[in-house]
C-alpha positions as CSV (number, residue, x, y, z in Angstrom):
1,X,46.3,6.8,62.4
2,X,49.4,4.7,62.0
3,X,52.7,6.0,60.7
4,X,52.4,3.8,57.6
5,X,49.2,5.4,56.3
6,X,49.3,9.0,57.4
7,X,51.5,10.5,54.7
8,X,50.2,8.4,51.8
9,X,46.6,9.4,52.8
10,X,47.7,13.1,52.9
11,X,49.4,12.8,49.5
12,X,46.3,11.1,48.1
13,X,44.1,14.0,49.3
14,X,46.6,16.4,47.9
15,X,46.3,14.8,44.4
16,X,42.5,14.6,44.5
17,X,41.6,17.9,46.2
18,X,44.5,20.2,45.2
19,X,45.8,19.1,41.8
20,X,42.8,17.5,40.1
21,X,40.6,20.7,40.0
22,X,43.4,23.0,38.8
23,X,42.3,23.0,35.2
24,X,38.5,23.0,35.7
25,X,37.9,26.8,35.5
26,X,39.4,29.9,33.9
27,X,41.8,32.4,35.4
28,X,40.3,35.0,37.7
29,X,41.0,38.6,37.1
30,X,42.9,40.6,38.1
31,X,45.4,38.4,40.1
32,X,45.6,35.1,38.2
33,X,45.8,36.7,34.7
34,X,48.4,39.1,35.9
35,X,50.7,36.4,37.4
36,X,50.2,34.1,34.5
37,X,51.2,36.8,32.0
38,X,54.2,38.1,34.0
39,X,55.6,34.6,34.3
40,X,54.9,33.8,30.7
41,X,56.8,36.9,29.7
42,X,59.9,35.4,31.3
43,X,59.6,32.3,29.1
44,X,59.0,34.4,25.9
45,X,61.6,37.1,26.6
46,X,64.3,35.1,28.4
47,X,64.5,37.9,31.0
48,X,64.5,36.1,34.4
49,X,65.8,39.2,36.3
50,X,63.4,42.0,36.0
51,X,59.6,41.4,36.1
52,X,57.6,42.8,33.2
53,X,53.8,42.9,32.8
54,X,52.6,43.0,29.2
55,X,56.0,44.2,28.2
56,X,56.1,47.0,30.8
57,X,58.3,47.3,33.9
58,X,56.4,45.9,36.9
59,X,58.3,46.3,40.2
60,X,55.6,45.7,42.8
61,X,57.0,42.3,43.7
62,X,60.4,40.5,43.6
63,X,61.2,37.7,41.2
64,X,61.1,34.3,42.8
65,X,57.3,33.9,42.8
66,X,57.2,34.5,39.1
67,X,60.1,32.0,38.6
68,X,58.0,29.3,40.2
69,X,54.9,30.0,38.2
70,X,57.0,30.2,35.0
71,X,58.6,26.9,35.8
72,X,55.1,25.4,36.2
73,X,54.2,26.7,32.8
74,X,57.5,25.4,31.4
75,X,56.9,21.9,32.8
76,X,53.2,21.5,32.2
77,X,52.5,23.9,29.4
78,X,51.1,27.4,29.3
79,X,47.7,26.3,30.5
80,X,45.5,26.5,33.6
81,X,47.3,23.6,35.3
82,X,50.7,25.0,34.6
83,X,49.9,28.4,35.9
84,X,48.4,27.2,39.2
85,X,50.8,24.3,39.9
86,X,53.1,26.5,42.0
87,X,50.3,27.5,44.4
88,X,49.1,23.9,44.8
89,X,52.7,22.6,45.4
90,X,53.5,25.4,47.9
91,X,50.3,24.7,49.8
92,X,51.0,20.9,49.8
93,X,54.5,21.5,51.1
94,X,53.0,23.7,53.9
95,X,50.8,20.7,54.8
96,X,53.9,18.5,55.0
97,X,55.6,21.1,57.2
98,X,52.6,21.0,59.5
99,X,52.9,17.2,59.7
100,X,56.6,17.4,60.5
101,X,56.5,20.1,63.1
102,X,53.6,18.4,64.9
103,X,55.6,15.2,65.0
104,X,58.5,17.1,66.4
105,X,56.3,18.8,69.0
106,X,54.4,15.8,70.3
107,X,55.7,12.7,68.7
108,X,52.2,11.2,68.2
109,X,51.5,9.9,64.7
110,X,47.7,10.4,65.1
111,X,48.2,14.0,66.3
112,X,50.6,14.8,63.4
113,X,48.0,13.5,60.9
114,X,45.1,15.4,62.5
115,X,47.1,18.7,62.5
116,X,48.0,18.3,58.9
117,X,44.5,17.4,57.8
118,X,43.0,20.4,59.7
119,X,45.5,22.7,58.0
120,X,44.8,21.2,54.5
121,X,41.1,21.5,55.0
122,X,40.9,25.1,56.0
123,X,38.7,26.5,53.3
124,X,40.9,29.5,52.7
125,X,44.0,27.3,52.5
126,X,42.4,24.9,50.1
127,X,41.1,27.8,48.0
128,X,44.5,29.4,47.8
129,X,46.0,26.1,46.6
130,X,44.0,26.5,43.4
131,X,44.6,30.2,42.9
132,X,47.6,31.5,41.0
133,X,49.2,34.3,43.0
134,X,52.2,34.7,45.3
135,X,50.5,34.2,48.7
136,X,50.8,30.4,48.9
137,X,54.4,30.6,48.0
138,X,55.2,33.3,50.5
139,X,53.2,31.5,53.1
140,X,55.3,28.3,52.5
141,X,58.6,30.2,52.9
142,X,57.5,31.8,56.1
143,X,56.2,28.5,57.4
144,X,59.5,26.8,56.5
145,X,61.5,29.6,58.3
146,X,59.5,29.1,61.5
147,X,59.4,25.3,61.4
148,X,63.2,25.5,60.9
149,X,63.5,27.8,63.9
150,X,61.6,25.4,66.1
151,X,63.8,22.5,64.8
152,X,66.9,24.7,65.6
153,X,65.9,25.5,69.2
154,X,64.7,21.9,69.8
155,X,67.9,20.3,68.5
156,X,70.4,18.5,70.7
157,X,73.4,18.6,68.5
158,X,75.4,21.4,67.1
159,X,75.2,19.9,63.6
160,X,71.4,19.8,63.7
161,X,71.3,23.4,65.0
162,X,73.5,24.7,62.2
163,X,71.5,22.9,59.5
164,X,68.2,24.2,60.9
165,X,69.5,27.8,61.1
166,X,70.8,27.4,57.5
167,X,67.4,26.2,56.3
168,X,65.8,29.2,58.1
169,X,68.2,31.5,56.2
170,X,67.3,29.7,52.9
171,X,63.6,30.2,53.6
172,X,64.1,33.9,54.5
173,X,66.1,34.5,51.3
174,X,63.5,32.8,49.1
175,X,60.7,34.5,50.9
176,X,62.3,37.9,50.5
177,X,62.7,37.2,46.7
178,X,59.0,36.2,46.6
179,X,57.3,39.1,48.4
180,X,59.9,41.3,50.1
181,X,61.3,42.3,53.5
182,X,58.5,40.8,55.5
183,X,60.1,37.4,55.1
184,X,63.0,38.6,57.2
185,X,60.8,40.4,59.8
186,X,58.3,37.7,60.6
187,X,60.8,35.2,62.0
188,X,62.4,37.9,64.1
189,X,59.1,38.8,65.6
190,X,58.8,35.2,67.0
191,X,62.5,34.3,67.6
192,X,63.4,37.4,69.6
193,X,60.7,37.2,72.4
194,X,60.9,33.4,72.5
195,X,64.7,33.4,73.0
196,X,64.5,36.1,75.6
197,X,61.8,34.3,77.5
198,X,63.8,31.0,77.4
199,X,67.0,32.9,78.3
200,X,68.7,31.6,75.2
201,X,69.7,34.9,73.6
202,X,73.4,33.8,73.4
203,X,72.3,31.0,71.1
204,X,70.5,33.5,68.9
205,X,73.7,35.6,68.7
206,X,75.8,32.5,67.9
207,X,73.6,30.8,65.3
208,X,71.5,33.7,64.0
209,X,74.4,34.9,61.8
210,X,74.3,31.6,60.0
211,X,70.8,32.3,58.9
212,X,71.6,35.8,58.0
213,X,74.6,34.7,55.9
214,X,72.6,32.0,54.0
215,X,69.8,34.5,53.3
216,X,72.3,37.0,51.9
217,X,74.0,34.3,49.8
218,X,70.6,33.1,48.4
219,X,69.3,36.6,47.5
220,X,72.3,38.7,46.8
221,X,73.0,37.5,43.2
222,X,69.5,38.6,42.1
223,X,69.6,41.8,44.2
224,X,72.7,42.9,42.3
225,X,71.5,41.7,39.0
226,X,68.2,43.6,39.1
227,X,69.9,46.7,40.3
228,X,72.3,46.5,37.4
229,X,69.5,46.0,34.9
230,X,67.0,48.3,36.5
231,X,68.7,50.9,38.8
232,X,65.3,52.3,39.9
233,X,63.9,49.0,41.1
234,X,64.8,49.1,44.8
235,X,63.7,52.7,45.2
236,X,60.3,51.9,43.8
237,X,59.9,48.6,45.5
238,X,61.0,49.7,49.0
239,X,59.1,53.0,49.2
240,X,56.0,52.1,47.3
241,X,55.5,48.5,48.2
242,X,56.6,48.6,51.9
243,X,56.6,52.0,53.4
244,X,53.6,53.5,51.7
245,X,51.6,50.2,51.6
246,X,52.0,49.6,55.4
247,X,52.5,52.9,57.0
248,X,51.5,55.7,54.5
249,X,48.4,57.8,55.0
250,X,47.3,56.8,51.5
251,X,48.0,53.1,52.1
252,X,46.1,50.7,49.9
253,X,43.2,48.8,51.4
254,X,42.9,50.8,54.6
255,X,41.0,49.0,57.4
256,X,40.5,49.2,61.2
257,X,42.9,47.5,63.6
258,X,40.4,44.7,64.4
259,X,40.0,43.8,60.7
260,X,41.8,40.4,61.1
261,X,40.0,39.1,64.2
262,X,36.8,38.1,62.5
263,X,38.8,37.0,59.5
264,X,40.8,34.6,61.6
265,X,37.6,33.0,62.8
266,X,36.3,32.7,59.2
267,X,39.6,31.3,58.0
268,X,39.3,28.5,60.6
269,X,36.3,27.0,58.8
270,X,35.4,24.2,59.0
271,X,36.8,23.9,62.5
272,X,35.3,27.1,64.1
273,X,33.7,25.1,66.9
274,X,37.2,24.0,68.1
275,X,38.5,27.5,68.5
276,X,37.4,28.1,72.1
277,X,38.6,24.7,73.5
278,X,41.8,25.0,71.6
279,X,42.6,28.5,72.9
280,X,41.6,27.5,76.4
281,X,43.9,24.5,76.4
282,X,46.7,26.6,74.9
283,X,46.4,29.3,77.6
284,X,46.3,26.7,80.4
285,X,49.5,25.1,79.0
286,X,51.2,28.3,77.8
287,X,54.3,27.6,80.0
288,X,55.2,24.7,77.8
289,X,57.9,25.8,75.3
290,X,56.2,24.4,72.3
291,X,52.8,25.9,73.1
292,X,54.4,29.2,73.8
293,X,56.2,29.1,70.5
294,X,53.0,28.4,68.6
295,X,51.1,31.2,70.4
296,X,53.9,33.7,69.5
297,X,53.8,32.4,65.9
298,X,50.1,33.0,65.8
299,X,49.9,36.3,67.7
300,X,52.9,38.3,66.7
301,X,52.3,38.4,62.9
302,X,48.6,39.0,63.6
303,X,49.5,42.0,65.8
304,X,52.0,43.4,63.3
305,X,49.6,43.3,60.4
306,X,46.8,44.7,62.6
307,X,48.9,47.8,63.2
308,X,49.6,48.4,59.5
309,X,47.4,50.9,57.7
310,X,47.1,48.8,54.6
311,X,45.4,45.4,55.1
312,X,44.5,42.5,52.8
313,X,42.9,39.2,54.1
314,X,45.7,37.1,52.7
315,X,48.4,38.8,54.8
316,X,47.6,36.6,57.8
317,X,47.9,33.3,55.9
318,X,51.2,32.6,57.8
319,X,49.1,32.6,61.0
320,X,47.1,29.6,60.0
321,X,49.7,26.8,60.4
322,X,50.1,27.5,64.2
323,X,46.3,27.8,64.4
324,X,46.0,24.3,62.8
325,X,48.6,22.9,65.2
326,X,46.7,24.3,68.3
327,X,43.4,23.1,67.0
328,X,44.8,19.6,66.1
329,X,46.4,19.3,69.5
330,X,43.1,20.0,71.2
331,X,41.1,17.8,68.9
332,X,43.5,14.8,69.3
333,X,43.4,15.1,73.1
334,X,39.6,15.1,73.1
335,X,39.5,12.0,70.9
336,X,41.9,10.3,73.3
337,X,39.7,11.2,76.2
338,X,36.5,10.4,74.2
339,X,35.1,13.9,74.7
340,X,33.0,14.7,71.7
341,X,31.0,17.7,72.8
342,X,33.2,20.3,71.0
343,X,33.2,18.3,67.9
344,X,29.4,18.0,67.9
345,X,29.1,21.7,68.3
346,X,31.5,22.2,65.4
347,X,29.5,19.9,63.2
348,X,26.2,21.6,64.1
349,X,27.7,25.1,63.3
350,X,28.8,23.9,59.9
351,X,25.5,22.0,59.4
352,X,23.5,25.2,60.0
353,X,25.8,27.2,57.7
354,X,25.4,24.6,54.9
355,X,21.6,24.3,55.3
356,X,21.2,28.1,55.3
357,X,23.4,28.5,52.2
358,X,21.4,25.8,50.4
359,X,18.0,27.3,51.3
360,X,19.3,30.7,50.2
361,X,20.4,29.3,46.9
362,X,17.1,27.6,46.2
363,X,15.2,30.7,47.2
364,X,17.3,32.9,44.8
365,X,17.0,30.3,42.1
366,X,13.2,30.4,42.4
367,X,12.8,34.2,42.7
368,X,15.7,35.5,40.6
369,X,17.6,32.6,39.0
370,X,21.3,32.5,39.6
371,X,21.7,29.7,37.1
372,X,20.0,30.2,33.7
373,X,19.5,26.8,32.0
374,X,22.8,25.6,33.5
375,X,21.9,22.1,34.7
376,X,25.5,20.9,34.9
377,X,26.7,23.7,37.1
378,X,23.6,23.5,39.3
379,X,24.2,19.8,39.9
380,X,27.8,20.5,40.8
381,X,27.0,23.2,43.3
382,X,24.3,21.0,44.9
383,X,26.7,18.1,45.2
384,X,29.2,20.4,46.9
385,X,26.7,21.8,49.4
386,X,25.0,18.4,50.1
387,X,28.4,16.9,50.6
388,X,29.2,19.6,53.2
389,X,25.9,19.1,54.9
390,X,26.2,15.3,55.1
391,X,29.8,15.5,56.3
392,X,28.9,17.8,59.2
393,X,25.7,16.0,60.0
394,X,27.9,12.9,60.6
395,X,30.3,14.8,62.9
396,X,27.4,16.4,64.8
397,X,25.9,13.1,65.7
398,X,28.9,10.8,65.6
399,X,31.7,13.1,66.8
400,X,34.2,10.6,67.8
401,X,33.8,8.2,64.9
402,X,33.3,10.9,62.2
403,X,35.7,13.6,63.6
404,X,37.4,14.0,60.2
405,X,34.2,14.4,58.1
406,X,34.2,18.2,57.9
407,X,37.7,18.1,56.2
408,X,36.2,15.9,53.5
409,X,33.2,18.2,53.1
410,X,35.4,21.3,52.9
411,X,37.8,19.8,50.3
412,X,34.9,18.7,48.2
413,X,33.3,22.1,48.4
414,X,36.4,24.0,47.5
415,X,37.4,21.6,44.8
416,X,34.0,21.6,43.0
417,X,32.6,25.1,43.6
418,X,34.8,27.0,41.1
419,X,33.7,24.7,38.3
420,X,30.1,25.2,39.4
421,X,29.9,28.9,39.2
422,X,27.1,30.4,37.1
423,X,27.9,31.7,33.6
424,X,27.2,35.2,34.6
425,X,30.2,35.0,37.0
426,X,32.4,33.1,34.6
427,X,31.7,35.5,31.7
428,X,32.7,38.5,33.8
429,X,35.5,37.3,36.0
430,X,37.4,34.8,33.8
431,X,37.8,36.4,30.4
432,X,40.4,34.0,29.3
433,X,37.7,31.4,28.7
434,X,35.8,33.8,26.3
435,X,39.1,34.6,24.6
436,X,39.9,30.9,24.3
437,X,36.5,30.3,22.6
438,X,37.5,32.9,19.9
439,X,41.2,32.2,19.9
440,X,41.2,31.3,16.2
441,X,39.7,34.7,15.2
442,X,42.1,36.6,17.5
443,X,45.3,34.6,16.6
444,X,45.3,36.1,13.2
445,X,45.4,39.7,14.4
446,X,48.6,41.7,14.5
447,X,47.6,44.5,16.9
448,X,45.8,44.1,20.3
449,X,43.8,46.6,22.3
450,X,41.9,46.4,25.6
451,X,40.4,48.9,28.1
452,X,40.8,46.6,31.2
453,X,44.1,45.3,32.7
454,X,42.5,41.9,33.7
455,X,41.1,41.3,30.2
456,X,44.3,42.7,28.6
457,X,46.5,40.3,30.5
458,X,44.2,37.4,29.7
459,X,44.4,38.3,26.1
460,X,48.2,38.6,26.2
461,X,48.6,35.2,28.0
462,X,46.2,33.3,25.7
463,X,47.8,34.7,22.5
464,X,51.4,34.6,24.0
465,X,51.7,38.2,22.9
466,X,52.6,40.7,25.7
467,X,52.3,43.9,23.7
468,X,48.6,44.9,24.3
469,X,47.7,48.6,23.8
470,X,45.9,49.9,26.9
471,X,42.9,51.9,26.0
472,X,42.0,54.6,28.5
473,X,43.3,52.5,31.5
474,X,46.4,52.7,33.6
475,X,45.9,51.2,37.1
476,X,48.9,49.4,38.5
477,X,50.9,49.9,35.3
478,X,51.2,53.7,35.9
479,X,54.9,53.2,36.7
480,X,55.7,51.1,33.7
481,X,53.8,53.4,31.4
482,X,55.8,56.4,32.6
483,X,58.9,55.2,30.8
484,X,59.3,56.5,27.2
485,X,59.3,53.0,25.7
486,X,56.1,52.2,27.5
487,X,54.2,55.4,26.6
488,X,53.3,54.1,23.2
489,X,51.2,51.4,24.8
490,X,48.9,53.9,26.5
491,X,46.0,55.0,24.2
492,X,43.6,57.7,25.3
493,X,40.0,58.2,24.0
494,X,41.3,61.2,21.9
495,X,44.0,59.0,20.3
496,X,42.2,55.7,19.8
497,X,40.6,56.4,16.4
498,X,43.9,57.5,14.9
499,X,45.7,54.5,16.6
500,X,43.2,52.1,15.0
501,X,43.5,53.6,11.6
502,X,47.3,53.4,11.8
503,X,47.2,49.8,13.1
504,X,44.8,48.6,10.3
505,X,47.1,49.8,7.6
506,X,49.6,47.1,8.6
507,X,47.3,44.4,9.8
508,X,44.1,43.4,11.6
509,X,43.3,44.5,15.2
510,X,41.9,42.3,18.0
511,X,40.0,44.2,20.7
512,X,38.8,42.9,24.1
513,X,36.6,45.3,26.1
514,X,35.0,45.1,29.5
515,X,31.8,47.2,29.4
516,X,30.5,47.9,32.9
517,X,28.9,51.3,32.5
518,X,28.4,54.4,30.4
519,X,32.1,55.3,30.2
520,X,32.9,51.9,28.7
521,X,30.0,52.1,26.3
522,X,31.4,55.4,25.1
523,X,34.9,53.8,24.6
524,X,33.3,51.1,22.5
525,X,31.3,53.6,20.4
526,X,34.6,55.3,19.4
527,X,35.8,52.1,17.7
528,X,35.0,51.3,14.0
529,X,31.7,49.5,13.4
530,X,32.9,47.3,10.5
531,X,34.5,44.5,12.6
532,X,33.2,41.1,13.7
533,X,31.8,41.4,17.2
534,X,31.2,38.8,19.9
535,X,29.6,39.5,23.3
536,X,29.4,37.5,26.6
537,X,28.5,39.1,29.9
538,X,30.3,42.4,30.2
539,X,33.0,41.3,27.7
540,X,33.1,42.3,24.1
541,X,35.5,41.0,21.5
542,X,35.9,42.9,18.2
543,X,38.1,41.8,15.3
544,X,38.8,44.6,12.9
545,X,40.2,43.5,9.5
546,X,43.2,45.1,7.8
547,X,42.3,48.2,5.8
548,X,42.4,47.1,2.2
549,X,43.4,50.6,1.1
């Protein structure tokens, strides 16, 4: 791969595989609707300091990630593309970082391209690029901090070192304002042991303060502003989102210490077959500074998150860039030596996975149809799976000539699959599409009510109206609802009939309900029966007209 065509080809893949599919499917609950609405609230209220979710204080994350999503909606409109653009851009920038650090490590154009292509085609990376949450942004800032760290330690001049340490500080500051204190901790976990091993701790003491100073300069204005506006912000954010989440006995998403090991293997798809040769080569060359740095970058965050009580799969996304570099390094060397066995094995593994999935889908469709008279969606899902199968078949039998085929199969699969999901999934997991279909009826309402936070945030985002009354649901808004001004948005089953009567005296009421069991059926039964009703999957929309009396 020549220097001339590497970056243009990556940019072309970014446009086709990352940006093109952004508007092809609705917002997933609960994450995408939540982040869409919080960011929209900034545009509507003009409050760019304190995050609010449906008009209620929401202090679970800092502010910068919401800024980026809000800017996407400001630039491209309050639509699916605008909401997801920040995730796609952040992931694309991480691909660029992978390319740049590979070039700095090995100075081989083909190896730089291979590493970037592998990272871009990881199924989880490509999937996150089209998913509106804060993980792609945080991953980019962590990646930037560690790429800057390597540029700093690999620089020959004082000027280059200072600039690199300053970029590290910028990344840490922005990462902190995106997801918290982990942005400061993760670079330290890699920098400290690497500097000690290299006996360069004096350099860390001399230039480290530059990064610290820049990080403080970047984040301090917002830190002080949010404290001035919301004095309780830092108490809640530090103790609830850091101490309790990671170390508390009641930590969210508790899982065993080995939770991330099988996930790391799964996240390496479609390059699982290269893991063993890549790790073997890395271990044999571990005394090389660059390889040692990549191993620390991979292992230290993985070990830290494995010791935490609370675990989510996306926590280890910052581990995937060094994994791609190690895999790409091994793959490029095998291409140079014309050793295609590992690539053939990789293609065969993916081929088996694709064929088994296709057979399972056909079997289910014949026995208990997944798609009910949905020819368009069925065609798309078969195109995605057959594309995956053909790509990996090519690699399995022509490993040296078709080494990149799994990347194309992966990007096709991830780009097409969300738009090919059956209506049963779309109806239950992307309520904004159902709301959009009945937007005219709901737009005329003056009061909004919902019994589900995901559906409520989809309703608020589509109607550009953050004030949605929460019917018999609290969830993650428990803190915001505890304030006196938020209490009026919480409606219990005992209060709902009176609330509806009061609301209908001044205007019509739009209701979006998720009905998943007997409790929700009882909630619907308590509502008036004289409204217009629409149903799709487990979603119910009711429009109650104004009381003429």
